[in-house]
N, C-alpha and C positions, 0 to 999 in steps of 0.2 A: 767661858761657857756659861750659858744661863739654863737653869733647870726649873721645872714647874714646882710650885709650892706643894701641891697635892695634899692640903690639909696642914695640921700643926703638929704632926708626929715628928718629934726630934730626937727620938732614941737612936743614938748613933751606933749602938750595937748591931742594929739591923744593917746599917750601911757597911760596917766593918765585916759582917757575915757575908754580904753580897760581894765585897771586894776580896774576901779570903784572907784577911789579915788577923782574925781572931786566933787566940791560943787554942789548943786542942780541947782543953777542959771547958773553956768559955763557949766554944762552938758546940760542944755536946749539950751543954745546958740550954743554949738557945734553940737547938734543933728539938729538944724535948718540948719547949715551949711552943714551937711552931706546930708540933704534932698534936698538942693538947688544946691550944687556944686559937680560935678563928681570928681574933683580933691581932695576934702575933703574926699569923700568916699574912694578913692584910697589910701589916706594917712592913713585912719583908718584901711583899710584892710592890709596895709603894716605893721603897728604896731601890728595888731593881729597876723600876721604870725611870727613877730619878738619874740613876747612874749609867743607864744604857747608852746615852749620848757619848760617854767617855770612849767607849769602844769605837764609835764612829769617827771621832776626832783623832784617835791615836794612830800613828804611823809606825809600822814594824821597822826596827833598826837593828842591825847586827851588832853585837857587843864587840868593842875593840880588843885587839890581841892582848894589850896590857892587863885587861881584866882577867882573862884566863890565866895569865902568868901570876897575877896576885892570888887567884884561887888555889893554884897549884902550890904556891909558896905557903899560904895559910894552912893547907892540908899536909904539907911536908911531903909531897909526892916525890920530889927530887932529892930532898935532903936526907930522908930516912935511911936509904941504902947507903949513901956516901958517908954518913956520920956514924955508921955502925950501930944504929938503934936496934932495939930488941925486935924479935920476930912479931911480937904482939902489936908493936907500934908501926910496923911496915905496912902501910895500906896498900901499896902496889903489889907486895908479896900476896897479901890475902886476896886481892882481886884476881891475880893469876892462878892462885891455888883453887879458888872457886870455879874459875873457868876450866882448869885442868881436870877437876873432879867431875864436872859436867861432861867434858869430852870423853873421860875414861869411862864413865857410866854409858855414854852413847856407844862408845867402841865395844863394851862388854855386851850390851844389848844386841848390837849387830853381830857379834861373834856367836851368841846364843841362837839367834835366828838362823845364821849360816849353818851351824851344827845341826839344828832341828831340820832344816830344809834339805841339807846335803848329807845327812846321816845315811850311810850305806844301808841298803835294805838287807834283811837277813837272807842268806842264800836259800833258794828254794830246795826242798827235799827232792832229790833226783828220782828216787824210786819208792814205792810203797807196795806192800804185799798183804795178802789176806789168806787165811784158811777157811774154806766154806764147808762147814761140817753139817752132815745130814741129821735129821732128827733122831736117828738110830745111834748117833755118836761117832759114826764112821766118816772120815774125810771124804767128801765127794769131789771138790775141786780145789785147786789153788790158783790165786789170781796175783799177777805182778803188774803194777802200774808204772809206766815210764812217763813221768810228768813232763819232761822236756819235749817228747815226741807225741804227747797226748794220745797214748794208746794203752790198752790193757791186753795181757796175754792170759787166757784162762785155760788151764790144763786139767783134764779129768784125772782123778785118782782112782776111785772105785765106786762110782755113783750107781744107784739102783737103775735098772732097766726102765725105760720109758715106753709105754704102749704105742703102737702105730698111730699116726695122725696127731701126735702130741709131741711137744718139744720143750726142753728146759729154757727159760728165759732169765737173764741176769737183771738185778735191780740194785740201784744205789739208793739207800735210805739215809738222808741227812738227819741229824738230830732234831727232833721236833717237826720234820718235814714229811711230805708225801713221797712214796717211792718214785724213782726216776728210772725209766727204762734205759738199760745199757745196751742190751742186744741179745740175740739168741746164741746159746752155747751148745756144745756137743757132749755126749756121754762117751765118745770114742776117741776124739782127737783134739788137739789144742786149737784154740780159736783166737784170733787177733781182732780186737774191737777198737774202732776209732772212738775217741772221747771228745765230746763237744766242750767248748770253753765253760759252759754252765756246769757240766759234770766235773770237769777238773777243779773248778772253784769250790766244789762241795766235798771233795775228797779229804780225808783227815781222820784222826783217831776218834772223832765223835760220830763218824758215819759207819754204816754197816753195808755189807753186800748180802743179798738174799737171792735164792732161786726158786722160782715157781714153775709149775707145769702148765703150759699154755697151748692153745691150738698151734698147728704146724707153722703158720705165718706169724705168730706172735700175738700177744694180747690185743683184742679188737678195741679195748677201751682206753688204753694208755696207762692202765693200773692192773695190778695182779688179779686174774680172775680164777686161776686154779689154785690148788693147794701149794703152800710154801713148804718145800722139802729140805732146804738147807740154808744156813746163814753163817756169817763170820764177821768179826771185827776187822777194820782196816788199821794197819800199823806202818810206821816208817821203817824202811830198810836202811842199814848204815851207809854212810857215804862211801863211794867207790863200788857199791854193789852193782852187778850187771843183772839183766833179767834172769839169766840161767842160775846165778848163785841166789838170787832173791827167792827163787822157788825152793831151794834147799833150806833157806832160813825159815821159810814158812813151815816146812815139814821136812826134817832131815831125812826121813825115809822116802820122800817124794822124788821121783826122777821124771824129767820131761819125756813124753812119749814120742 
């Protein structure tokens, strides 16, 4: 192979650097020179051009099987286990231990993801209840919420009379939110109200129920327009509670009409 002279630079360190045969410390020193001195970088580029034809003339060749056997023998891959060497000297053992640790870590991560994704959701509260107390301190209504059927039963206790042309309207007030209309209720008989998904999602111990006095057909604005005459906190009824027993849990003296 003939290579161009490209000047008189004969520092073979640059050739060894390009070929990748320098020791680690020598390579580090030369790389610092390349970064600091333009002349060194030019010399490295010169040798890279000189040695480039080597790659063009070389032909890939698979190593013979005997070479792998010699490498395995030199590393004692086959002998360490058979001659009873120590665990520290058994390279195959350490190889499989490292592989097994990685596999164990992957399996643990997969199990954690499975637990998080498939963790059973907490069972929903089947019933909720509230005592709606008037400003006078007297219980005006009791309300029982059947979460599964998305309905609310509102039973009057002893509410104040409402003048003709007006009606009590029930509101759900989420914490920090605006009142949401639930429906018109009565001062004389129980009323069952259907609950929208939006209302059901906001039921809970941080929400309140309130009653305002509105025109006969309900508030014309979607928000309370008349005086608020009663309010009460919402609480969870114990598991197994039915609508009838939930009413008694709200107020032991209360009985459905």
